[in-house]
C-alpha atoms as an extended CHARMM CRD file, in Angstrom:
* protein
*
       241  EXT
         1         1  MET       CA             30.4760000000       74.2670000000      -42.6560000000  PROA      1               0.0000000000
         2         2  ASN       CA             32.0420000000       72.1900000000      -45.5910000000  PROA      2               0.0000000000
         3         3  ILE       CA             33.2600000000       74.4270000000      -48.2040000000  PROA      3               0.0000000000
         4         4  SER       CA             34.2540000000       72.2740000000      -51.6890000000  PROA      4               0.0000000000
         5         5  THR       CA             37.3260000000       74.5040000000      -53.4380000000  PROA      5               0.0000000000
         6         6  ASN       CA             36.7470000000       72.6710000000      -56.5920000000  PROA      6               0.0000000000
         7         7  LEU       CA             40.7900000000       73.0390000000      -56.9340000000  PROA      7               0.0000000000
         8         8  PRO       CA             42.0380000000       70.5720000000      -59.7940000000  PROA      8               0.0000000000
         9         9  HSD       CA             43.7860000000       67.6380000000      -58.3650000000  PROA      9               0.0000000000
        10        10  GLN       CA             48.3320000000       68.4560000000      -58.1620000000  PROA      10              0.0000000000
        11        11  LYS       CA             50.1890000000       65.4900000000      -59.5000000000  PROA      11              0.0000000000
        12        12  GLU       CA             53.3150000000       65.1250000000      -57.8200000000  PROA      12              0.0000000000
        13        13  LEU       CA             56.8580000000       66.1900000000      -58.8870000000  PROA      13              0.0000000000
        14        14  GLU       CA             58.4630000000       63.1390000000      -61.0790000000  PROA      14              0.0000000000
        15        15  GLN       CA             62.1340000000       62.9650000000      -60.1140000000  PROA      15              0.0000000000
        16        16  PHE       CA             64.5650000000       60.5590000000      -61.2590000000  PROA      16              0.0000000000
        17        17  ASN       CA             67.7030000000       59.3170000000      -62.0710000000  PROA      17              0.0000000000
        18        18  SER       CA             68.3480000000       58.1680000000      -66.1530000000  PROA      18              0.0000000000
        19        19  TYR       CA             71.6350000000       58.0580000000      -68.5970000000  PROA      19              0.0000000000
        20        20  GLY       CA             73.6530000000       59.0520000000      -65.4990000000  PROA      20              0.0000000000
        21        21  LEU       CA             71.3160000000       61.9280000000      -65.0920000000  PROA      21              0.0000000000
        22        22  ASN       CA             68.8660000000       63.8750000000      -62.6920000000  PROA      22              0.0000000000
        23        23  PHE       CA             65.7410000000       64.7540000000      -63.7960000000  PROA      23              0.0000000000
        24        24  LYS       CA             63.1830000000       66.6960000000      -62.1710000000  PROA      24              0.0000000000
        25        25  PHE       CA             59.3370000000       66.9610000000      -63.9970000000  PROA      25              0.0000000000
        26        26  ASP       CA             56.2810000000       68.5700000000      -62.8320000000  PROA      26              0.0000000000
        27        27  PRO       CA             53.3390000000       67.0590000000      -64.5990000000  PROA      27              0.0000000000
        28        28  ASN       CA             51.2730000000       70.3420000000      -63.5150000000  PROA      28              0.0000000000
        29        29  GLN       CA             53.6240000000       72.3010000000      -66.1440000000  PROA      29              0.0000000000
        30        30  ASN       CA             53.3130000000       69.7550000000      -68.6240000000  PROA      30              0.0000000000
        31        31  THR       CA             49.5870000000       70.2490000000      -69.4590000000  PROA      31              0.0000000000
        32        32  THR       CA             50.2750000000       71.1420000000      -73.1250000000  PROA      32              0.0000000000
        33        33  ILE       CA             52.2280000000       67.5870000000      -73.8150000000  PROA      33              0.0000000000
        34        34  PRO       CA             49.5430000000       65.0450000000      -75.1060000000  PROA      34              0.0000000000
        35        35  ASN       CA             52.1100000000       62.2230000000      -74.2330000000  PROA      35              0.0000000000
        36        36  PHE       CA             53.7870000000       63.6050000000      -71.5560000000  PROA      36              0.0000000000
        37        37  ASP       CA             53.2790000000       60.3830000000      -69.5760000000  PROA      37              0.0000000000
        38        38  TRP       CA             54.4070000000       57.9520000000      -71.6360000000  PROA      38              0.0000000000
        39        39  TYR       CA             57.6140000000       59.8700000000      -72.2220000000  PROA      39              0.0000000000
        40        40  ILE       CA             58.3010000000       60.4470000000      -68.4120000000  PROA      40              0.0000000000
        41        41  ASN       CA             58.1600000000       56.7260000000      -68.1820000000  PROA      41              0.0000000000
        42        42  SER       CA             60.4430000000       56.0130000000      -71.4320000000  PROA      42              0.0000000000
        43        43  LEU       CA             62.8710000000       58.2710000000      -70.0480000000  PROA      43              0.0000000000
        44        44  LYS       CA             62.6900000000       56.9210000000      -66.5640000000  PROA      44              0.0000000000
        45        45  ASN       CA             63.3920000000       53.2240000000      -68.1030000000  PROA      45              0.0000000000
        46        46  GLU       CA             65.9460000000       54.7600000000      -70.5010000000  PROA      46              0.0000000000
        47        47  THR       CA             64.4750000000       53.3000000000      -73.3980000000  PROA      47              0.0000000000
        48        48  TRP       CA             63.5590000000       56.4690000000      -75.4090000000  PROA      48              0.0000000000
        49        49  GLU       CA             66.7870000000       57.5620000000      -77.5650000000  PROA      49              0.0000000000
        50        50  PRO       CA             69.8080000000       55.6800000000      -75.1640000000  PROA      50              0.0000000000
        51        51  GLU       CA             72.0510000000       55.8120000000      -77.8640000000  PROA      51              0.0000000000
        52        52  THR       CA             70.9220000000       60.3710000000      -78.1310000000  PROA      52              0.0000000000
        53        53  PHE       CA             72.7020000000       59.9120000000      -74.5210000000  PROA      53              0.0000000000
        54        54  LYS       CA             75.9170000000       58.4110000000      -74.7950000000  PROA      54              0.0000000000
        55        55  VAL       CA             76.6820000000       60.5260000000      -77.6800000000  PROA      55              0.0000000000
        56        56  PHE       CA             75.9940000000       63.5680000000      -75.1000000000  PROA      56              0.0000000000
        57        57  GLN       CA             78.4210000000       62.0490000000      -72.9400000000  PROA      57              0.0000000000
        58        58  LYS       CA             80.6760000000       61.2870000000      -75.4290000000  PROA      58              0.0000000000
        59        59  CYS       CA             80.5400000000       65.0600000000      -76.5590000000  PROA      59              0.0000000000
        60        60  ALA       CA             80.8070000000       66.8570000000      -73.3260000000  PROA      60              0.0000000000
        61        61  ASN       CA             82.8390000000       69.6310000000      -72.8580000000  PROA      61              0.0000000000
        62        62  ARG       CA             82.2590000000       72.2850000000      -70.3720000000  PROA      62              0.0000000000
        63        63  ASP       CA             84.3300000000       74.5540000000      -72.5310000000  PROA      63              0.0000000000
        64        64  LYS       CA             81.9060000000       74.0470000000      -75.2890000000  PROA      64              0.0000000000
        65        65  ILE       CA             78.3090000000       75.9050000000      -76.1430000000  PROA      65              0.0000000000
        66        66  ALA       CA             76.0690000000       73.4380000000      -77.8060000000  PROA      66              0.0000000000
        67        67  LEU       CA             73.1560000000       73.8780000000      -79.9940000000  PROA      67              0.0000000000
        68        68  ASP       CA             69.6760000000       71.5930000000      -79.1990000000  PROA      68              0.0000000000
        69        69  ILE       CA             67.6800000000       72.3260000000      -82.8200000000  PROA      69              0.0000000000
        70        70  GLY       CA             64.2150000000       70.9710000000      -81.8150000000  PROA      70              0.0000000000
        71        71  ALA       CA             64.2850000000       70.7280000000      -78.2960000000  PROA      71              0.0000000000
        72        72  TRP       CA             60.4960000000       70.0300000000      -77.7110000000  PROA      72              0.0000000000
        73        73  MET       CA             59.8000000000       69.6450000000      -74.3620000000  PROA      73              0.0000000000
        74        74  GLY       CA             63.1080000000       69.9900000000      -73.0460000000  PROA      74              0.0000000000
        75        75  ALA       CA             64.7000000000       66.5990000000      -71.6450000000  PROA      75              0.0000000000
        76        76  THR       CA             67.8120000000       66.8910000000      -74.9330000000  PROA      76              0.0000000000
        77        77  THR       CA             68.3020000000       70.4920000000      -73.4260000000  PROA      77              0.0000000000
        78        78  ILE       CA             68.4100000000       69.7230000000      -69.7280000000  PROA      78              0.0000000000
        79        79  ALA       CA             70.8970000000       66.6330000000      -70.3990000000  PROA      79              0.0000000000
        80        80  LEU       CA             73.1240000000       69.1120000000      -72.6460000000  PROA      80              0.0000000000
        81        81  SER       CA             73.2380000000       71.5770000000      -69.8190000000  PROA      81              0.0000000000
        82        82  LYS       CA             74.8370000000       69.4340000000      -67.3820000000  PROA      82              0.0000000000
        83        83  HSD       CA             77.6290000000       68.7700000000      -70.1990000000  PROA      83              0.0000000000
        84        84  PHE       CA             78.3280000000       71.8650000000      -72.0270000000  PROA      84              0.0000000000
        85        85  LYS       CA             79.1400000000       75.3990000000      -70.4600000000  PROA      85              0.0000000000
        86        86  LYS       CA             75.8770000000       77.0480000000      -72.3520000000  PROA      86              0.0000000000
        87        87  VAL       CA             72.4990000000       75.9370000000      -74.4980000000  PROA      87              0.0000000000
        88        88  TYR       CA             70.8200000000       77.3210000000      -77.1060000000  PROA      88              0.0000000000
        89        89  SER       CA             67.7120000000       75.6380000000      -77.2030000000  PROA      89              0.0000000000
        90        90  LEU       CA             65.4420000000       76.5620000000      -80.1870000000  PROA      90              0.0000000000
        91        91  GLU       CA             61.7770000000       75.2130000000      -80.3190000000  PROA      91              0.0000000000
        92        92  PRO       CA             58.4660000000       76.9110000000      -82.3980000000  PROA      92              0.0000000000
        93        93  ASP       CA             56.0400000000       74.3310000000      -81.2590000000  PROA      93              0.0000000000
        94        94  PHE       CA             53.9740000000       76.7940000000      -79.2540000000  PROA      94              0.0000000000
        95        95  LEU       CA             52.6810000000       74.3240000000      -76.7040000000  PROA      95              0.0000000000
        96        96  ALA       CA             56.4420000000       72.8930000000      -76.2020000000  PROA      96              0.0000000000
        97        97  LEU       CA             57.6610000000       76.0940000000      -75.4880000000  PROA      97              0.0000000000
        98        98  ASP       CA             55.8150000000       76.8340000000      -72.4550000000  PROA      98              0.0000000000
        99        99  ALA       CA             56.7750000000       73.0210000000      -71.2100000000  PROA      99              0.0000000000
       100       100  LEU       CA             60.0870000000       73.5470000000      -72.0690000000  PROA      100             0.0000000000
       101       101  ARG       CA             60.4020000000       76.6850000000      -69.8930000000  PROA      101             0.0000000000
       102       102  ASN       CA             58.8510000000       75.4290000000      -67.0890000000  PROA      102             0.0000000000
       103       103  ASN       CA             61.2930000000       72.2640000000      -67.5810000000  PROA      103             0.0000000000
       104       104  ILE       CA             64.2550000000       74.1320000000      -67.7770000000  PROA      104             0.0000000000
       105       105  LYS       CA             63.2380000000       76.4140000000      -64.7250000000  PROA      105             0.0000000000
       106       106  THR       CA             62.5120000000       72.8520000000      -62.5420000000  PROA      106             0.0000000000
       107       107  ASN       CA             65.6730000000       71.9060000000      -63.2900000000  PROA      107             0.0000000000
       108       108  GLY       CA             67.9810000000       74.6500000000      -62.4110000000  PROA      108             0.0000000000
       109       109  CYS       CA             69.4140000000       74.9820000000      -66.1370000000  PROA      109             0.0000000000
       110       110  ASN       CA             70.8320000000       78.6960000000      -65.6580000000  PROA      110             0.0000000000
       111       111  ASN       CA             72.7790000000       77.9270000000      -68.1260000000  PROA      111             0.0000000000
       112       112  VAL       CA             70.1530000000       77.5170000000      -71.1760000000  PROA      112             0.0000000000
       113       113  GLU       CA             68.7020000000       80.3560000000      -73.5040000000  PROA      113             0.0000000000
       114       114  VAL       CA             65.3810000000       79.0680000000      -75.6750000000  PROA      114             0.0000000000
       115       115  ILE       CA             65.3850000000       80.5860000000      -79.1080000000  PROA      115             0.0000000000
       116       116  PRO       CA             61.0590000000       80.5030000000      -80.0100000000  PROA      116             0.0000000000
       117       117  HSD       CA             62.1770000000       79.8670000000      -83.8360000000  PROA      117             0.0000000000
       118       118  ALA       CA             61.9790000000       77.2060000000      -86.2470000000  PROA      118             0.0000000000
       119       119  LEU       CA             65.7890000000       77.2130000000      -88.1900000000  PROA      119             0.0000000000
       120       120  TYR       CA             65.5440000000       77.1760000000      -91.7150000000  PROA      120             0.0000000000
       121       121  SER       CA             67.2000000000       78.6250000000      -94.5250000000  PROA      121             0.0000000000
       122       122  GLU       CA             66.0090000000       81.7600000000      -94.8190000000  PROA      122             0.0000000000
       123       123  LYS       CA             64.0830000000       84.6200000000      -92.5060000000  PROA      123             0.0000000000
       124       124  THR       CA             60.2950000000       84.1080000000      -93.1360000000  PROA      124             0.0000000000
       125       125  LYS       CA             56.7770000000       83.0440000000      -91.9340000000  PROA      125             0.0000000000
       126       126  LEU       CA             55.8450000000       79.6630000000      -92.0760000000  PROA      126             0.0000000000
       127       127  ASN       CA             52.8890000000       77.0960000000      -91.6640000000  PROA      127             0.0000000000
       128       128  PHE       CA             53.5360000000       74.9610000000      -88.5170000000  PROA      128             0.0000000000
       129       129  GLY       CA             51.3430000000       72.4490000000      -87.1400000000  PROA      129             0.0000000000
       130       130  THR       CA             50.6850000000       68.5210000000      -86.5540000000  PROA      130             0.0000000000
       131       131  ASN       CA             52.0530000000       66.1450000000      -88.3190000000  PROA      131             0.0000000000
       132       132  PRO       CA             49.9420000000       63.9690000000      -90.9870000000  PROA      132             0.0000000000
       133       133  ASP       CA             51.0440000000       61.0250000000      -89.6380000000  PROA      133             0.0000000000
       134       134  PHE       CA             51.1050000000       61.6130000000      -86.2130000000  PROA      134             0.0000000000
       135       135  LYS       CA             47.7180000000       63.7300000000      -86.2670000000  PROA      135             0.0000000000
       136       136  HSD       CA             46.4510000000       61.7030000000      -83.4380000000  PROA      136             0.0000000000
       137       137  GLU       CA             49.1890000000       63.0500000000      -81.3180000000  PROA      137             0.0000000000
       138       138  GLY       CA             48.7580000000       66.5280000000      -82.5900000000  PROA      138             0.0000000000
       139       139  MET       CA             50.6720000000       70.0250000000      -81.3030000000  PROA      139             0.0000000000
       140       140  GLY       CA             53.4160000000       69.7070000000      -78.4170000000  PROA      140             0.0000000000
       141       141  ALA       CA             53.6510000000       65.9710000000      -79.1480000000  PROA      141             0.0000000000
       142       142  SER       CA             57.2650000000       66.0440000000      -80.4530000000  PROA      142             0.0000000000
       143       143  THR       CA             56.2870000000       65.2970000000      -83.8360000000  PROA      143             0.0000000000
       144       144  SER       CA             54.8590000000       68.7050000000      -85.6510000000  PROA      144             0.0000000000
       145       145  GLN       CA             56.5810000000       70.2740000000      -88.2610000000  PROA      145             0.0000000000
       146       146  ILE       CA             56.8430000000       72.8600000000      -90.8440000000  PROA      146             0.0000000000
       147       147  ASN       CA             54.4990000000       73.3110000000      -93.7010000000  PROA      147             0.0000000000
       148       148  SER       CA             51.8710000000       70.4840000000      -92.3980000000  PROA      148             0.0000000000
       149       149  PRO       CA             48.9950000000       70.3860000000      -94.4210000000  PROA      149             0.0000000000
       150       150  LEU       CA             46.9510000000       70.1270000000      -91.1930000000  PROA      150             0.0000000000
       151       151  SER       CA             48.8080000000       73.6790000000      -90.3440000000  PROA      151             0.0000000000
       152       152  SER       CA             47.6300000000       75.0350000000      -87.0980000000  PROA      152             0.0000000000
       153       153  THR       CA             49.4230000000       77.9700000000      -86.3980000000  PROA      153             0.0000000000
       154       154  ILE       CA             52.6090000000       80.5000000000      -88.2150000000  PROA      154             0.0000000000
       155       155  VAL       CA             55.5590000000       80.7760000000      -86.9280000000  PROA      155             0.0000000000
       156       156  GLU       CA             58.6990000000       82.7450000000      -87.6750000000  PROA      156             0.0000000000
       157       157  THR       CA             62.0820000000       81.3130000000      -88.7450000000  PROA      157             0.0000000000
       158       158  THR       CA             65.5950000000       82.1640000000      -88.3760000000  PROA      158             0.0000000000
       159       159  THR       CA             68.7390000000       81.0220000000      -89.9890000000  PROA      159             0.0000000000
       160       160  PHE       CA             72.3800000000       80.3420000000      -88.8950000000  PROA      160             0.0000000000
       161       161  ASP       CA             73.4380000000       83.7380000000      -90.2160000000  PROA      161             0.0000000000
       162       162  LEU       CA             71.3670000000       85.3360000000      -88.0190000000  PROA      162             0.0000000000
       163       163  LEU       CA             72.1000000000       82.6510000000      -85.2690000000  PROA      163             0.0000000000
       164       164  SER       CA             75.6280000000       84.2700000000      -85.6150000000  PROA      164             0.0000000000
       165       165  ASP       CA             74.6970000000       87.4890000000      -84.3070000000  PROA      165             0.0000000000
       166       166  ILE       CA             74.0310000000       85.8720000000      -81.1510000000  PROA      166             0.0000000000
       167       167  ILE       CA             75.8590000000       82.6840000000      -80.4120000000  PROA      167             0.0000000000
       168       168  PRO       CA             79.5840000000       82.6690000000      -80.9850000000  PROA      168             0.0000000000
       169       169  PHE       CA             79.7480000000       80.2520000000      -83.4550000000  PROA      169             0.0000000000
       170       170  ASP       CA             83.8640000000       79.6190000000      -82.4880000000  PROA      170             0.0000000000
       171       171  GLU       CA             82.5810000000       78.4960000000      -79.0820000000  PROA      171             0.0000000000
       172       172  VAL       CA             80.0760000000       75.8450000000      -80.3050000000  PROA      172             0.0000000000
       173       173  GLY       CA             81.4210000000       72.1340000000      -79.6030000000  PROA      173             0.0000000000
       174       174  PHE       CA             77.9830000000       70.1530000000      -80.2680000000  PROA      174             0.0000000000
       175       175  VAL       CA             75.0880000000       70.1380000000      -82.0790000000  PROA      175             0.0000000000
       176       176  LYS       CA             71.9560000000       68.2100000000      -82.3870000000  PROA      176             0.0000000000
       177       177  VAL       CA             69.3790000000       68.2220000000      -84.8180000000  PROA      177             0.0000000000
       178       178  ASP       CA             65.9480000000       67.0060000000      -84.8520000000  PROA      178             0.0000000000
       179       179  ILE       CA             63.3930000000       69.0480000000      -86.6850000000  PROA      179             0.0000000000
       180       180  GLU       CA             61.5540000000       66.5660000000      -88.3420000000  PROA      180             0.0000000000
       181       181  GLY       CA             62.1950000000       66.8610000000      -92.0650000000  PROA      181             0.0000000000
       182       182  ALA       CA             63.0180000000       70.1910000000      -92.5570000000  PROA      182             0.0000000000
       183       183  GLU       CA             66.8430000000       69.3730000000      -91.6910000000  PROA      183             0.0000000000
       184       184  GLU       CA             66.7350000000       69.3500000000      -95.3590000000  PROA      184             0.0000000000
       185       185  TYR       CA             66.7790000000       73.0830000000      -96.1500000000  PROA      185             0.0000000000
       186       186  ILE       CA             69.5910000000       73.9090000000      -93.2290000000  PROA      186             0.0000000000
       187       187  MET       CA             72.0190000000       70.4810000000      -94.3460000000  PROA      187             0.0000000000
       188       188  ASP       CA             74.2340000000       73.3200000000      -96.3820000000  PROA      188             0.0000000000
       189       189  ASP       CA             74.9750000000       75.9420000000      -93.9330000000  PROA      189             0.0000000000
       190       190  LEU       CA             74.9500000000       73.2620000000      -90.7480000000  PROA      190             0.0000000000
       191       191  PHE       CA             77.6370000000       71.3850000000      -92.5520000000  PROA      191             0.0000000000
       192       192  ASN       CA             79.4040000000       74.5520000000      -93.9290000000  PROA      192             0.0000000000
       193       193  LEU       CA             79.7240000000       75.3520000000      -90.2810000000  PROA      193             0.0000000000
       194       194  ALA       CA             80.5800000000       72.1990000000      -89.0270000000  PROA      194             0.0000000000
       195       195  VAL       CA             83.7250000000       72.1260000000      -90.7360000000  PROA      195             0.0000000000
       196       196  LYS       CA             84.6010000000       75.7520000000      -90.5650000000  PROA      196             0.0000000000
       197       197  TYR       CA             84.2870000000       75.3760000000      -86.6590000000  PROA      197             0.0000000000
       198       198  LYS       CA             85.0150000000       71.5860000000      -86.1670000000  PROA      198             0.0000000000
       199       199  TRP       CA             81.7420000000       70.4470000000      -84.5350000000  PROA      199             0.0000000000
       200       200  ASP       CA             80.5150000000       67.1590000000      -83.5330000000  PROA      200             0.0000000000
       201       201  VAL       CA             76.6630000000       66.8510000000      -85.0550000000  PROA      201             0.0000000000
       202       202  LEU       CA             74.1570000000       64.6110000000      -84.0610000000  PROA      202             0.0000000000
       203       203  LEU       CA             71.6530000000       64.4370000000      -86.8440000000  PROA      203             0.0000000000
       204       204  GLU       CA             68.0650000000       62.8950000000      -86.7990000000  PROA      204             0.0000000000
       205       205  LEU       CA             66.7620000000       62.2000000000      -90.3130000000  PROA      205             0.0000000000
       206       206  HSD       CA             63.4180000000       62.0760000000      -91.7350000000  PROA      206             0.0000000000
       207       207  PRO       CA             63.1940000000       61.5910000000      -95.2910000000  PROA      207             0.0000000000
       208       208  GLN       CA             59.7040000000       60.3370000000      -95.7230000000  PROA      208             0.0000000000
       209       209  PHE       CA             59.2030000000       64.2320000000      -94.4550000000  PROA      209             0.0000000000
       210       210  MET       CA             61.0380000000       65.5440000000      -97.0570000000  PROA      210             0.0000000000
       211       211  SER       CA             59.9160000000       67.5740000000     -100.2440000000  PROA      211             0.0000000000
       212       212  ASN       CA             62.5140000000       64.8590000000     -101.5050000000  PROA      212             0.0000000000
       213       213  SER       CA             63.3530000000       61.4620000000      -99.8360000000  PROA      213             0.0000000000
       214       214  TYR       CA             66.7820000000       60.8600000000     -102.1560000000  PROA      214             0.0000000000
       215       215  LEU       CA             68.9130000000       61.4290000000      -99.3730000000  PROA      215             0.0000000000
       216       216  GLU       CA             71.9510000000       60.3110000000     -101.4670000000  PROA      216             0.0000000000
       217       217  ARG       CA             71.7560000000       63.9560000000     -102.6000000000  PROA      217             0.0000000000
       218       218  PHE       CA             73.4050000000       65.2150000000      -99.1060000000  PROA      218             0.0000000000
       219       219  ASN       CA             76.4430000000       62.5100000000      -99.8580000000  PROA      219             0.0000000000
       220       220  PRO       CA             78.5590000000       65.2840000000     -100.7010000000  PROA      220             0.0000000000
       221       221  LEU       CA             77.8090000000       67.2110000000      -97.7040000000  PROA      221             0.0000000000
       222       222  PHE       CA             78.0920000000       63.8870000000      -95.2220000000  PROA      222             0.0000000000
       223       223  ASP       CA             81.8680000000       63.4200000000      -96.7670000000  PROA      223             0.0000000000
       224       224  LEU       CA             82.8950000000       66.7670000000      -95.6040000000  PROA      224             0.0000000000
       225       225  SER       CA             83.1310000000       65.2840000000      -92.0090000000  PROA      225             0.0000000000
       226       226  THR       CA             85.9190000000       63.5020000000      -90.9790000000  PROA      226             0.0000000000
       227       227  SER       CA             83.9780000000       60.4400000000      -89.3890000000  PROA      227             0.0000000000
       228       228  ARG       CA             80.2370000000       59.4030000000      -89.2100000000  PROA      228             0.0000000000
       229       229  GLU       CA             78.4490000000       56.7120000000      -87.3580000000  PROA      229             0.0000000000
       230       230  SER       CA             74.9350000000       55.4750000000      -87.5920000000  PROA      230             0.0000000000
       231       231  ILE       CA             73.6370000000       55.1300000000      -84.0110000000  PROA      231             0.0000000000
       232       232  ALA       CA             70.0670000000       53.9850000000      -84.6630000000  PROA      232             0.0000000000
       233       233  SER       CA             67.9810000000       53.8520000000      -87.8690000000  PROA      233             0.0000000000
       234       234  ASP       CA             67.0130000000       57.3580000000      -88.0780000000  PROA      234             0.0000000000
       235       235  GLN       CA             70.1970000000       59.3580000000      -86.4340000000  PROA      235             0.0000000000
       236       236  VAL       CA             73.5540000000       59.7010000000      -87.6990000000  PROA      236             0.0000000000
       237       237  PHE       CA             76.9490000000       61.0040000000      -86.0920000000  PROA      237             0.0000000000
       238       238  PHE       CA             79.0460000000       63.3650000000      -87.9510000000  PROA      238             0.0000000000
       239       239  SER       CA             82.7540000000       64.2780000000      -86.2090000000  PROA      239             0.0000000000
       240       240  PHE       CA             84.3440000000       67.2140000000      -87.9780000000  PROA      240             0.0000000000
       241       241  LYS       CA             87.4680000000       67.3740000000      -85.6120000000  PROA      241             0.0000000000
């Protein structure tokens, strides 16, 4: 007797080397990521933000901690975990969080701590949802943002001050920020802390999603860095060494 179990088709594990690093992703544990196939192919071909991974390599320090603010499904967190002694990974998108945790485990990243909150200027609760400019992608696709008019959920926020209770900032060496316009709300704290603790910062700027797209208002903060370099059209690397 033939009995059909009707089990869903299981996809094979994706294993590859890119940007000088080994990655493993289980498609069956990334079903909440709508653009997973596209992203994995981009990673394989080293066409997704190659400058980002070059900065990671440049700043690598196994004696220091890295912060991944806006970690999405975890590729940047995985890379940072191989370059730094510990990574604190912040991601509020509840769909991306499942994939992030799974991918960290699949890649054996035992030096990562996930913080499921949005970083903001105060501790509060905010609307969080699909970016209207990328509404065809939806939640889980790396473009979700706070205060979205297409909000689908509420997220709790944290602050740098609260993070200082769990993260030894004097041991942090590198910070990556990619939070779809919300960087405007953390800029003051970010740069003042970077000056105090001599961090390196990779900042992705999204003026089109900010409440005020005039970036020149941040020049006094940008000038606090000892050096800065535009590594892509929307990415700036600041050093405070």
